[in-house]
C-alpha positions as CSV (number, residue, x, y, z in Angstrom):
1,X,0.0,0.0,0.0
2,X,1.2,3.4,-1.1
3,X,1.9,6.5,1.1
4,X,-1.1,8.3,-0.4
5,X,-3.3,5.3,0.2
6,X,-2.2,5.1,3.9
7,X,-3.1,8.8,4.4
8,X,-6.5,8.3,3.0
9,X,-7.3,5.3,5.2
10,X,-5.9,7.1,8.2
11,X,-7.9,10.3,7.4
12,X,-11.1,8.3,6.8
13,X,-10.7,6.4,10.2
14,X,-10.1,9.8,12.1
15,X,-13.4,11.2,10.4
16,X,-15.1,8.1,11.3
17,X,-14.1,8.2,14.8
18,X,-15.2,11.7,15.6
19,X,-18.6,11.6,17.2
20,X,-21.7,13.2,15.4
21,X,-25.1,14.0,16.2
22,X,-27.0,10.9,15.5
23,X,-30.9,10.6,15.6
24,X,-32.5,9.5,19.0
25,X,-34.3,6.5,19.4
26,X,-33.5,2.8,19.8
27,X,-30.3,1.0,19.7
28,X,-29.0,-2.6,19.6
29,X,-25.6,-3.3,20.8
30,X,-23.0,-6.0,21.4
31,X,-19.9,-5.8,23.6
32,X,-17.2,-7.9,24.9
33,X,-15.2,-7.4,28.1
34,X,-14.1,-8.9,31.6
35,X,-16.0,-9.9,34.7
36,X,-14.1,-9.2,38.0
37,X,-15.4,-11.7,40.6
38,X,-14.6,-11.2,44.3
39,X,-11.0,-10.9,45.5
40,X,-8.7,-13.9,44.8
41,X,-10.6,-15.2,41.8
42,X,-9.2,-14.5,38.0
43,X,-11.3,-12.2,35.7
44,X,-13.3,-13.9,33.2
45,X,-14.4,-13.0,29.8
46,X,-17.8,-11.8,29.2
47,X,-20.1,-11.1,26.1
48,X,-23.3,-8.8,26.1
49,X,-26.2,-8.1,24.0
50,X,-28.4,-5.0,24.7
51,X,-31.4,-3.4,23.4
52,X,-32.5,0.1,24.5
53,X,-33.7,3.6,23.7
54,X,-32.1,7.0,24.8
55,X,-33.9,10.5,24.3
56,X,-31.9,12.9,22.1
57,X,-32.3,16.1,24.1
58,X,-33.6,14.6,27.3
59,X,-31.9,12.9,30.4
60,X,-33.4,9.5,30.5
61,X,-33.1,6.1,28.7
62,X,-34.0,2.5,29.3
63,X,-32.2,-0.8,28.5
64,X,-32.5,-4.5,28.3
65,X,-29.1,-6.2,28.7
66,X,-28.2,-10.1,28.3
67,X,-24.7,-11.1,29.4
68,X,-23.0,-14.5,29.1
69,X,-20.4,-15.3,31.7
70,X,-18.5,-18.4,30.4
71,X,-16.8,-19.5,33.7
72,X,-18.1,-17.3,36.6
73,X,-20.4,-19.5,38.7
74,X,-19.0,-22.9,40.0
75,X,-16.8,-23.4,36.9
76,X,-19.6,-23.3,34.5
77,X,-21.4,-20.8,32.3
78,X,-23.9,-18.2,33.7
79,X,-26.0,-15.5,32.3
80,X,-27.5,-12.2,33.5
81,X,-30.7,-10.7,32.1
82,X,-31.3,-7.1,33.4
83,X,-33.3,-4.1,32.7
84,X,-31.7,-0.7,33.6
85,X,-32.4,3.0,33.4
86,X,-29.8,5.0,31.8
87,X,-29.5,8.6,32.9
88,X,-27.1,11.1,31.2
89,X,-27.4,14.1,28.9
90,X,-25.4,14.3,25.4
91,X,-22.7,16.6,25.4
92,X,-21.9,19.3,22.8
93,X,-19.1,16.9,21.5
94,X,-21.6,14.2,20.6
95,X,-20.7,11.8,23.6
96,X,-23.4,10.8,26.1
97,X,-21.8,9.9,29.6
98,X,-24.5,8.0,31.7
99,X,-25.2,6.4,35.0
100,X,-27.2,3.1,35.1
101,X,-29.2,1.4,37.6
102,X,-31.2,-1.8,37.2
103,X,-32.6,-4.9,38.4
104,X,-32.6,-8.4,37.0
105,X,-31.7,-12.2,37.1
106,X,-28.6,-14.5,37.3
107,X,-28.7,-18.0,36.6
108,X,-26.4,-20.8,35.5
109,X,-26.3,-22.1,31.8
110,X,-26.2,-25.9,31.3
111,X,-28.3,-26.2,28.3
112,X,-29.3,-23.9,25.4
113,X,-32.7,-23.4,27.1
114,X,-31.3,-22.3,30.2
115,X,-30.4,-19.0,28.4
116,X,-34.1,-18.1,28.4
117,X,-35.2,-19.8,31.6
118,X,-35.7,-17.2,34.5
119,X,-37.1,-19.7,37.0
120,X,-36.2,-23.1,37.2
121,X,-36.0,-26.3,39.4
122,X,-32.7,-27.5,38.3
123,X,-30.3,-24.9,39.2
124,X,-30.2,-21.9,41.6
125,X,-31.6,-18.8,40.2
126,X,-30.6,-15.3,41.7
127,X,-32.0,-11.8,41.6
128,X,-29.5,-9.1,41.0
129,X,-29.3,-5.1,41.1
130,X,-26.8,-3.5,39.0
131,X,-25.4,-0.1,39.0
132,X,-22.6,1.6,37.3
133,X,-22.0,4.1,34.3
134,X,-20.4,4.5,31.0
135,X,-20.2,6.7,27.8
136,X,-21.8,6.4,24.4
137,X,-20.7,8.1,21.2
138,X,-22.0,8.1,17.8
139,X,-19.8,8.0,14.9
140,X,-22.5,8.1,12.2
141,X,-26.1,8.5,11.9
142,X,-26.6,4.8,12.7
143,X,-23.4,3.6,14.3
144,X,-21.7,4.2,17.6
145,X,-19.3,2.8,20.4
146,X,-19.9,2.5,24.0
147,X,-17.9,1.7,27.1
148,X,-19.6,0.6,30.4
149,X,-18.6,-0.4,34.0
150,X,-21.4,-2.0,36.1
151,X,-21.5,-3.9,39.4
152,X,-23.9,-6.8,39.8
153,X,-24.9,-7.9,43.4
154,X,-27.1,-10.6,44.1
155,X,-30.0,-9.9,46.5
156,X,-31.4,-13.2,46.9
157,X,-32.6,-13.8,50.6
158,X,-30.1,-15.8,52.8
159,X,-30.7,-18.1,55.6
160,X,-28.0,-17.9,58.3
161,X,-25.5,-16.4,55.5
162,X,-25.9,-19.2,53.1
163,X,-25.6,-19.0,50.2
164,X,-23.0,-16.3,50.1
165,X,-24.1,-13.1,47.9
166,X,-22.3,-13.1,44.7
167,X,-21.0,-9.8,43.6
168,X,-18.9,-9.1,40.3
169,X,-17.9,-6.1,38.4
170,X,-18.4,-6.0,34.4
171,X,-16.2,-3.8,32.3
172,X,-17.0,-3.9,28.6
173,X,-16.7,-2.1,25.3
174,X,-18.7,-2.5,22.2
175,X,-20.5,-1.2,19.3
176,X,-24.2,-0.3,18.6
177,X,-26.7,0.2,15.6
178,X,-29.1,3.0,16.3
179,X,-32.5,3.0,14.4
């Protein structure tokens, strides 16, 4: 590749990475990152899918979030399904920093159908709260990127301290399509 071609590719990438004013409305996103379990355990990879909506000039949005954790719970797969409120205002540069608070469900994944099961007899299911924040930036009218940090804490009732509450922090980066 010649020097002029490299300059064109680099200039296109820079223009593509500058946030722009996109339309408000719905977004569908995918991300990947790490889940940081309690102290002493190694970080695990995680994958997310999200569907949500944010207002263009307002402060509020909402999001449904699905996360697959390949090795978090008892050496097996687990998943979370949460609904969250997003609160944050778009800045003049096109970025939207936001805070997030939500409630959802954590459960193990032993078979494919467990991805969709909220209650079951075969494995322990846990209710979770999530809170955190992140930033979204639109690169074009229908495409953007986001980074997000959230803490998940199970709020399942305990009897004499058992089972112990599971808490982990999720750090992700991803892309989204807005429509």
